[in-house]
VOFIVEX-433538 format. One record per residue (C-alpha): residue number from 1; residue in one letter; x, z, y. Coordinates in pm, whole numbers, plus 50000, padded with zeros to 5 digits. Layout:
BEGIN
(NUM, A, (X, Z, Y))
...
// end
This chain:
BEGIN
(1, M, (31502, 25622, 39212))
(2, S, (31797, 25864, 39212))
(3, L, (31827, 25984, 38849))
(4, H, (32047, 26284, 38938))
(5, T, (31756, 26424, 39137))
(6, L, (31521, 26423, 38832))
(7, S, (31468, 26699, 38578))
(8, L, (31587, 26684, 38227))
(9, A, (31225, 26662, 38111))
(10, D, (31171, 26370, 38358))
(11, L, (31481, 26177, 38222))
(12, Q, (31368, 26234, 37864))
(13, Q, (31035, 26066, 37956))
(14, L, (31207, 25764, 38109))
(15, L, (31415, 25742, 37810))
(16, Q, (31124, 25764, 37573))
(17, K, (30929, 25501, 37760))
(18, K, (31229, 25278, 37753))
(19, E, (31222, 25260, 38138))
(20, I, (31600, 25323, 38152))
(21, S, (31861, 25309, 37877))
(22, S, (32086, 25596, 37789))
(23, L, (32386, 25389, 37891))
(24, E, (32233, 25364, 38234))
(25, L, (32176, 25717, 38267))
(26, T, (32523, 25796, 38136))
(27, Q, (32691, 25571, 38371))
(28, H, (32514, 25719, 38673))
(29, F, (32627, 26069, 38587))
(30, L, (32976, 25952, 38509))
(31, Q, (32998, 25802, 38852))
(32, R, (32876, 26117, 39028))
(33, I, (33150, 26315, 38822))
(34, E, (33406, 26064, 38953))
(35, R, (33279, 26083, 39296))
(36, H, (33244, 26473, 39342))
(37, Q, (33520, 26599, 39097))
(38, N, (33778, 26639, 39351))
(39, T, (33548, 26839, 39571))
(40, L, (33389, 27071, 39299))
(41, N, (33659, 27086, 39031))
(42, A, (33357, 27129, 38799))
(43, F, (33526, 26957, 38498))
(44, I, (33851, 27026, 38321))
(45, T, (33831, 26728, 38082))
(46, P, (33574, 26449, 38159))
(47, T, (33509, 26243, 37853))
(48, P, (33381, 25901, 38002))
(49, E, (33488, 25689, 37687))
(50, R, (33330, 25907, 37445))
(51, A, (33011, 25952, 37658))
(52, I, (32961, 25567, 37671))
(53, A, (33014, 25535, 37307))
(54, Q, (32757, 25803, 37248))
(55, A, (32506, 25656, 37505))
(56, R, (32537, 25309, 37324))
(57, E, (32482, 25478, 36987))
(58, A, (32177, 25667, 37126))
(59, D, (32028, 25343, 37252))
(60, A, (32079, 25173, 36923))
(61, R, (31910, 25455, 36732))
(62, R, (31615, 25440, 36987))
(63, A, (31593, 25063, 36913))
(64, K, (31534, 25161, 36554))
(65, N, (31254, 25404, 36637))
(66, D, (31449, 25714, 36619))
(67, S, (31219, 25978, 36791))
(68, N, (31465, 26268, 36835))
(69, P, (31325, 26408, 37180))
(70, L, (31707, 26469, 37291))
(71, L, (31823, 26132, 37202))
(72, G, (32037, 25970, 37488))
(73, L, (32019, 26285, 37719))
(74, P, (32357, 26374, 37887))
(75, I, (32497, 26722, 37879))
(76, A, (32829, 26896, 37977))
(77, H, (32997, 27159, 37770))
(78, K, (33189, 27473, 37888))
(79, D, (33550, 27423, 37782))
(80, I, (33513, 27716, 37538))
(81, F, (33344, 27511, 37252))
(82, C, (33562, 27307, 37031))
(83, I, (33498, 26939, 36996))
(84, K, (33692, 26759, 36736))
(85, G, (33954, 26525, 36907))
(86, V, (33892, 26639, 37250))
(87, R, (34120, 26881, 37450))
(88, T, (33976, 27246, 37447))
(89, T, (34164, 27468, 37688))
(90, C, (33936, 27783, 37752))
(91, G, (34059, 27749, 38118))
(92, S, (34417, 27883, 37999))
(93, R, (34763, 27750, 38010))
(94, I, (34813, 27877, 37666))
(95, L, (34558, 27608, 37544))
(96, S, (34630, 27364, 37800))
(97, D, (34708, 27080, 37542))
(98, F, (34516, 27214, 37248))
(99, I, (34318, 26921, 37075))
(100, A, (34047, 27072, 36865))
(101, P, (34061, 26977, 36488))
(102, Y, (33671, 27054, 36443))
(103, S, (33362, 27079, 36623))
(104, S, (33175, 27386, 36713))
(105, T, (32825, 27423, 36557))
(106, V, (32668, 27404, 36901))
(107, T, (32829, 27080, 37002))
(108, Q, (32784, 26942, 36646))
(109, K, (32418, 27015, 36648))
(110, L, (32378, 26833, 36995))
(111, D, (32588, 26555, 36880))
(112, D, (32364, 26500, 36575))
(113, A, (32054, 26528, 36803))
(114, G, (32204, 26230, 36988))
(115, T, (32303, 26399, 37321))
(116, V, (32565, 26235, 37528))
(117, H, (32879, 26465, 37621))
(118, L, (32977, 26396, 37975))
(119, G, (33299, 26641, 37958))
(120, K, (33434, 26980, 37939))
(121, T, (33363, 27207, 38228))
(122, N, (33577, 27445, 38403))
(123, M, (33567, 27818, 38338))
(124, D, (33745, 28157, 38396))
(125, E, (34029, 28183, 38152))
(126, F, (33916, 28282, 37819))
(127, A, (33574, 28371, 37989))
(128, M, (33736, 28673, 38169))
(129, G, (33616, 28673, 38513))
(130, S, (33316, 28664, 38748))
(131, S, (33411, 28381, 39001))
(132, N, (33579, 28097, 38803))
(133, E, (33907, 28175, 39005))
(134, T, (34109, 28282, 38698))
(135, S, (34112, 27931, 38557))
(136, Y, (34461, 27779, 38505))
(137, F, (34315, 27465, 38639))
(138, G, (34202, 27601, 38974))
(139, P, (33858, 27743, 39072))
(140, S, (33544, 27544, 39066))
(141, R, (33354, 27546, 39397))
(142, N, (32989, 27614, 39473))
(143, P, (32783, 27301, 39572))
(144, W, (32577, 27522, 39815))
(145, D, (32908, 27608, 40004))
(146, I, (33224, 27474, 39888))
(147, Q, (33415, 27757, 40041))
(148, C, (33222, 27995, 39792))
(149, V, (33267, 28077, 39428))
(150, P, (33022, 27922, 39176))
(151, G, (33031, 28250, 38981))
(152, G, (33186, 28290, 38634))
(153, S, (33278, 28265, 38382))
(154, S, (33060, 27956, 38326))
(155, G, (33118, 27843, 38684))
(156, G, (33214, 27485, 38608))
(157, S, (32892, 27435, 38418))
(158, A, (32698, 27594, 38712))
(159, A, (32872, 27370, 38971))
(160, A, (32826, 27061, 38744))
(161, V, (32439, 27109, 38726))
(162, A, (32384, 27250, 39081))
(163, G, (32589, 26946, 39226))
(164, R, (32372, 26708, 38979))
(165, L, (32688, 26588, 38800))
(166, A, (32502, 26673, 38499))
(167, P, (32127, 26738, 38426))
(168, I, (32207, 27054, 38191))
(169, A, (32510, 27231, 38061))
(170, T, (32618, 27473, 37803))
(171, G, (32770, 27812, 37890))
(172, T, (32855, 28144, 37730))
(173, D, (32761, 28482, 37848))
(174, T, (32949, 28807, 37754))
(175, G, (32862, 29010, 38048))
(176, G, (32656, 28798, 38269))
(177, S, (32853, 28463, 38257))
(178, I, (32550, 28227, 38245))
(179, R, (32309, 28448, 38453))
(180, Q, (32544, 28525, 38730))
(181, P, (32665, 28175, 38798))
(182, A, (32300, 28041, 38763))
(183, A, (32196, 28291, 39028))
(184, F, (32498, 28200, 39263))
(185, C, (32407, 27824, 39223))
(186, G, (32035, 27817, 39232))
(187, L, (31983, 27744, 38856))
(188, T, (31788, 27865, 38569))
(189, G, (32019, 28023, 38315))
(190, L, (31926, 28166, 37958))
(191, K, (32142, 28402, 37768))
(192, P, (31973, 28422, 37434))
(193, T, (31955, 28713, 37180))
(194, Y, (32285, 28782, 37017))
(195, G, (32301, 28588, 36686))
(196, R, (32021, 28343, 36801))
(197, I, (32280, 28057, 36842))
(198, S, (32602, 28032, 36620))
(199, R, (32938, 28133, 36757))
(200, W, (33128, 27914, 36513))
(201, G, (33389, 27709, 36707))
(202, M, (33315, 27890, 37021))
(203, I, (33658, 28056, 37117))
(204, A, (33619, 28418, 37099))
(205, Y, (33666, 28655, 37408))
(206, A, (33450, 28977, 37286))
(207, S, (33293, 28889, 36952))
(208, S, (33016, 29139, 36958))
(209, L, (32914, 29028, 37306))
(210, D, (32959, 28657, 37326))
(211, Q, (32664, 28425, 37311))
(212, A, (32618, 28061, 37386))
(213, G, (32331, 27952, 37607))
(214, L, (32223, 27706, 37867))
(215, M, (32199, 27625, 38241))
(216, G, (31950, 27377, 38386))
(217, Q, (31727, 27315, 38685))
(218, S, (31420, 27472, 38505))
(219, A, (31306, 27688, 38226))
(220, Q, (31116, 27376, 38094))
(221, D, (31431, 27201, 38068))
(222, I, (31614, 27479, 37893))
(223, A, (31317, 27506, 37656))
(224, L, (31346, 27128, 37573))
(225, M, (31694, 27163, 37454))
(226, L, (31723, 27535, 37311))
(227, A, (31573, 27472, 36961))
(228, A, (31842, 27222, 36874))
(229, L, (32105, 27493, 36937))
(230, C, (31921, 27767, 36750))
(231, G, (31915, 27861, 36378))
(232, H, (32121, 28034, 36108))
(233, D, (32462, 27901, 36048))
(234, P, (32629, 28011, 35726))
(235, K, (32974, 27969, 35885))
(236, D, (32875, 28249, 36128))
(237, S, (32829, 28590, 35988))
(238, T, (32664, 28722, 36299))
(239, S, (32411, 28426, 36297))
(240, A, (32046, 28548, 36257))
(241, P, (31834, 28415, 35975))
(242, E, (31551, 28389, 36212))
(243, P, (31296, 28099, 36222))
(244, V, (31321, 27874, 36518))
(245, P, (31000, 27842, 36722))
(246, D, (30879, 27541, 36935))
(247, Y, (31016, 27685, 37271))
(248, L, (30870, 27390, 37470))
(249, S, (30508, 27465, 37348))
(250, Q, (30562, 27821, 37404))
(251, C, (30715, 27747, 37767))
(252, R, (30396, 27570, 37871))
(253, M, (30147, 27813, 37732))
(254, P, (29956, 28004, 37990))
(255, L, (30042, 28371, 38067))
(256, K, (29845, 28630, 37881))
(257, K, (29614, 28828, 38101))
(258, D, (29759, 29168, 38024))
(259, L, (30118, 29082, 38083))
(260, R, (30320, 29412, 38160))
(261, I, (30659, 29367, 38342))
(262, G, (30881, 29673, 38366))
(263, L, (31088, 29760, 38674))
(264, P, (31389, 29979, 38623))
(265, T, (31411, 30265, 38865))
(266, A, (31778, 30245, 38855))
(267, Y, (31805, 29885, 38961))
(268, F, (31543, 29912, 39244))
(269, D, (31686, 30207, 39438))
(270, D, (31834, 30202, 39810))
(271, K, (32154, 30059, 39684))
(272, L, (31977, 29715, 39625))
(273, N, (32063, 29448, 39863))
(274, P, (31779, 29440, 40112))
(275, A, (31769, 29031, 40109))
(276, I, (31735, 29058, 39732))
(277, K, (31484, 29320, 39738))
(278, R, (31260, 29122, 39997))
(279, L, (31291, 28809, 39761))
(280, I, (31203, 28986, 39439))
(281, E, (30903, 29142, 39610))
(282, A, (30774, 28790, 39696))
(283, A, (30857, 28692, 39335))
(284, K, (30658, 28985, 39215))
(285, K, (30359, 28893, 39442))
(286, T, (30364, 28547, 39272))
(287, L, (30377, 28684, 38916))
(288, S, (30097, 28925, 39020))
(289, E, (29880, 28646, 39112))
(290, L, (29945, 28494, 38769))
(291, G, (29815, 28816, 38617))
(292, A, (30112, 29023, 38560))
(293, E, (30110, 29397, 38615))
(294, F, (30436, 29581, 38716))
(295, V, (30524, 29926, 38586))
(296, E, (30829, 30131, 38673))
(297, I, (31042, 30228, 38369))
(298, E, (31333, 30454, 38315))
(299, L, (31668, 30331, 38153))
(300, P, (31858, 30667, 38169))
(301, H, (32187, 30554, 38043))
(302, I, (32223, 30213, 38235))
(303, E, (32452, 30352, 38479))
(304, M, (32713, 30381, 38202))
(305, A, (32688, 30002, 38114))
(306, V, (32984, 29899, 38317))
(307, P, (33233, 30145, 38204))
(308, A, (33137, 30121, 37839))
(309, Y, (33158, 29736, 37871))
(310, Y, (33503, 29748, 38025))
(311, I, (33630, 29936, 37727))
(312, I, (33458, 29742, 37457))
(313, A, (33518, 29388, 37583))
(314, P, (33904, 29439, 37670))
(315, A, (33941, 29614, 37324))
(316, E, (33778, 29316, 37145))
(317, C, (33974, 29048, 37351))
(318, S, (34298, 29225, 37273))
(319, A, (34243, 29167, 36904))
(320, N, (34090, 28820, 36950))
(321, L, (34396, 28705, 37168))
(322, S, (34664, 28820, 36927))
(323, R, (34636, 28478, 36763))
(324, Y, (34794, 28303, 37063))
(325, D, (35158, 28380, 36980))
(326, G, (35338, 28046, 37015))
(327, V, (35371, 27991, 36639))
(328, R, (35085, 27804, 36508))
(329, F, (34920, 27614, 36810))
(330, G, (34893, 27619, 37173))
(331, Y, (35173, 27679, 37434))
(332, R, (35510, 27781, 37329))
(333, C, (35789, 27911, 37550))
(334, E, (36111, 27694, 37574))
(335, D, (36433, 27793, 37371))
(336, P, (36323, 28125, 37233))
(337, K, (36614, 28358, 37132))
(338, D, (36434, 28511, 36843))
(339, L, (36085, 28580, 36719))
(340, T, (36018, 28871, 36958))
(341, D, (36132, 28658, 37267))
(342, L, (35901, 28381, 37128))
(343, Y, (35590, 28616, 37127))
(344, T, (35686, 28778, 37459))
(345, R, (35764, 28499, 37672))
(346, T, (35487, 28269, 37538))
(347, R, (35232, 28523, 37598))
(348, Q, (35377, 28628, 37938))
(349, E, (35396, 28261, 38055))
(350, G, (35069, 28132, 37883))
(351, F, (34837, 28402, 37988))
(352, G, (34714, 28472, 38360))
(353, A, (34697, 28806, 38526))
(354, E, (34340, 28895, 38448))
(355, V, (34374, 28811, 38088))
(356, K, (34694, 29016, 38066))
(357, R, (34510, 29316, 38237))
(358, R, (34228, 29310, 37991))
(359, I, (34468, 29284, 37683))
(360, L, (34663, 29592, 37831))
(361, V, (34343, 29793, 37879))
(362, G, (34189, 29702, 37532))
(363, T, (34520, 29761, 37329))
(364, Y, (34549, 30115, 37520))
(365, A, (34178, 30201, 37425))
(366, L, (34242, 30108, 37070))
(367, S, (34572, 30286, 37038))
(368, A, (34627, 30592, 36829))
(369, G, (34518, 30899, 37007))
(370, Y, (34295, 30717, 37244))
(371, Y, (34042, 30520, 37005))
(372, D, (33808, 30807, 36977))
(373, A, (33812, 30921, 37337))
(374, Y, (33750, 30570, 37472))
(375, Y, (33641, 30295, 37215))
(376, R, (33429, 30513, 36983))
(377, K, (33257, 30688, 37285))
(378, A, (33189, 30353, 37466))
(379, Q, (33030, 30237, 37138))
(380, Q, (32813, 30543, 37134))
(381, V, (32705, 30491, 37496))
(382, R, (32620, 30123, 37388))
(383, Q, (32379, 30250, 37129))
(384, L, (32212, 30479, 37388))
(385, I, (32174, 30195, 37630))
(386, K, (32014, 29976, 37348))
(387, Q, (31777, 30252, 37257))
(388, D, (31668, 30289, 37618))
(389, F, (31570, 29924, 37622))
(390, L, (31386, 29928, 37282))
(391, Q, (31179, 30240, 37405))
(392, A, (31095, 30058, 37727))
(393, F, (30968, 29759, 37528))
(394, D, (30718, 29984, 37363))
(395, T, (30534, 29973, 37682))
(396, V, (30624, 29660, 37864))
(397, D, (30649, 29292, 37760))
(398, C, (30970, 29214, 37955))
(399, I, (31191, 29377, 38226))
(400, L, (31248, 29226, 38584))
(401, A, (31592, 29300, 38749))
(402, P, (31813, 29151, 39000))
(403, S, (32067, 28907, 38853))
(404, T, (32351, 28983, 39107))
(405, P, (32420, 29233, 39369))
(406, S, (32494, 28978, 39639))
(407, K, (32491, 28603, 39723))
(408, A, (32784, 28384, 39621))
(409, F, (33093, 28543, 39784))
(410, R, (33381, 28336, 39935))
(411, L, (33677, 28212, 39743))
(412, G, (33970, 28464, 39744))
(413, E, (33726, 28750, 39891))
(414, K, (33762, 28973, 39576))
(415, S, (34054, 28823, 39413))
(416, N, (34282, 29107, 39483))
(417, D, (34035, 29384, 39396))
(418, P, (33956, 29373, 39007))
(419, V, (33700, 29671, 39035))
(420, T, (33494, 29518, 39303))
(421, M, (33501, 29194, 39107))
(422, Y, (33380, 29379, 38799))
(423, L, (33084, 29507, 38983))
(424, S, (32954, 29152, 39035))
(425, D, (32812, 29203, 38675))
(426, I, (32652, 29516, 38741))
(427, Y, (32307, 29399, 38667))
(428, T, (32383, 29182, 38374))
(429, I, (32628, 29376, 38146))
(430, A, (32375, 29614, 37986))
(431, V, (32176, 29316, 37828))
(432, N, (32483, 29208, 37645))
(433, L, (32558, 29561, 37513))
(434, A, (32216, 29588, 37372))
(435, G, (32216, 29214, 37253))
(436, L, (31900, 29120, 37418))
(437, P, (31793, 28777, 37568))
(438, A, (31768, 28731, 37940))
(439, L, (31693, 28462, 38183))
(440, S, (31796, 28425, 38563))
(441, L, (31585, 28204, 38773))
(442, P, (31606, 28100, 39132))
(443, I, (31379, 28311, 39379))
(444, G, (31488, 28203, 39746))
(445, F, (31783, 28191, 39981))
(446, E, (31998, 28416, 40206))
(447, E, (32162, 28254, 40486))
(448, G, (32146, 27899, 40296))
(449, M, (32284, 28055, 39963))
(450, P, (32047, 28095, 39661))
(451, H, (31946, 28429, 39488))
(452, G, (31814, 28499, 39150))
(453, M, (31635, 28754, 38939))
(454, Q, (31651, 28804, 38567))
(455, L, (31382, 28854, 38308))
(456, I, (31481, 29073, 38006))
(457, G, (31313, 29050, 37692))
(458, N, (31309, 29215, 37339))
(459, T, (31523, 29059, 37071))
(460, F, (31412, 28682, 36990))
(461, T, (31166, 28673, 37260))
(462, E, (31325, 28379, 37436))
(463, G, (31004, 28186, 37432))
(464, R, (30807, 28451, 37638))
(465, L, (31086, 28462, 37897))
(466, L, (31081, 28081, 37928))
(467, Q, (30706, 28099, 37940))
(468, I, (30703, 28350, 38226))
(469, A, (30958, 28157, 38409))
(470, H, (30787, 27835, 38387))
(471, A, (30461, 27983, 38495))
(472, Y, (30656, 28124, 38794))
(473, Q, (30834, 27780, 38860))
(474, G, (30497, 27605, 38848))
(475, Q, (30392, 27817, 39167))
(476, T, (30724, 27779, 39355))
(477, S, (30987, 27510, 39435))
(478, W, (31298, 27715, 39455))
(479, H, (31430, 27556, 39123))
(480, A, (31391, 27212, 39262))
(481, Q, (31605, 27253, 39572))
(482, M, (31930, 27066, 39586))
(483, P, (32246, 27118, 39797))
(484, A, (32229, 26858, 40083))
(485, D, (32586, 26743, 40051))
(486, F, (32507, 26636, 39688))
(487, A, (32159, 26497, 39703))
(488, E, (32280, 26154, 39766))
// end
């Protein structure tokens, strides 16, 4: 039995039946990380010693009849979550030697549940990118074709799960950074409602947009772990005081007979990639057989999502990244002449090109004389986009859309064209502006590379999205496909 070919739910059953130990399971995945890391560059900081210690503790807890459902399950964390005593780089030179003095709420909750932390995964620098190519530690590679990107910014987590170096991984989604890499790597990826999961200890890019989530093989695997991450956190003022449902039970419920799914006309026009359109039509047929009804809907302001996002997100990043100045922590330039030289050279040497680009754009948009013309106007557009979605949910239960405009592209293909790179998130960005939950799931292949579609829900309807995805995955096997080179 090859443990890495099993789903998280299967591994949980083996652990609960004591057919394997957490130590055996952890050692298996650590060996796979060691074997494939040089090829995929999925991890920035593997943590084998910590993982072994946690696995042994999980086995000891199980021997004392601890019944926590996540006890002993391995997970990888995007290197944007602080973990006390572990290097946390955010994919940047400026934090390349930073050892976090505290743990994020997300990682602490999972530690308390008894999960085993395999390591910190690679990512676009400060989560700014759509390909994982802006990482100071080099790009991760897509297990389906190592000459292609895994997507970004959570590309390392996607590569790790798709290559079966970890059964599940955390990610963050500011404009599509869970759903896009999930689609590129043939995974299921959930971006929850803004505020559903605490952002405390998650290094900020754009505070009103960032949201933690998960990438795994299936909707059921995500449902198994999601509740442990959710809930109100008094440390995070944006954390929602909403009750946490039993996502696993919701996921397994049969679909209601009058399920209505909206199809935005703006996404399903003649600009849609023919291969993606064909695969979505097949997916719609499967969902129709399960009882779903499809109706066209209008989202009148959706075409303004990309320009609004690329004003709001850089503006927030320019404020959030001002703390990296070489004074308190992180990288510091050598022999500064004075304080101005310290600030200037530290940031010049510590930040990569894409981060500098977004800081400049954001600072300009917030500057005197331009704030009203750009930032305020973008926030007004944001409200219009949110209203469009809420009006649509008066008539439909969820919305179906493509996850990406294309299959995974080749490394270097878009590196010198920032605008083209930004358009990789054209189908995902509006969801973040509106603060809604969305889930990407695999629907097939184009020339050997996976494609995904996303389901978008009203606020706090993650359970419904998981339920629909689980029902679809019960009728298809796209989520169970593995890259041949990483199957053994």
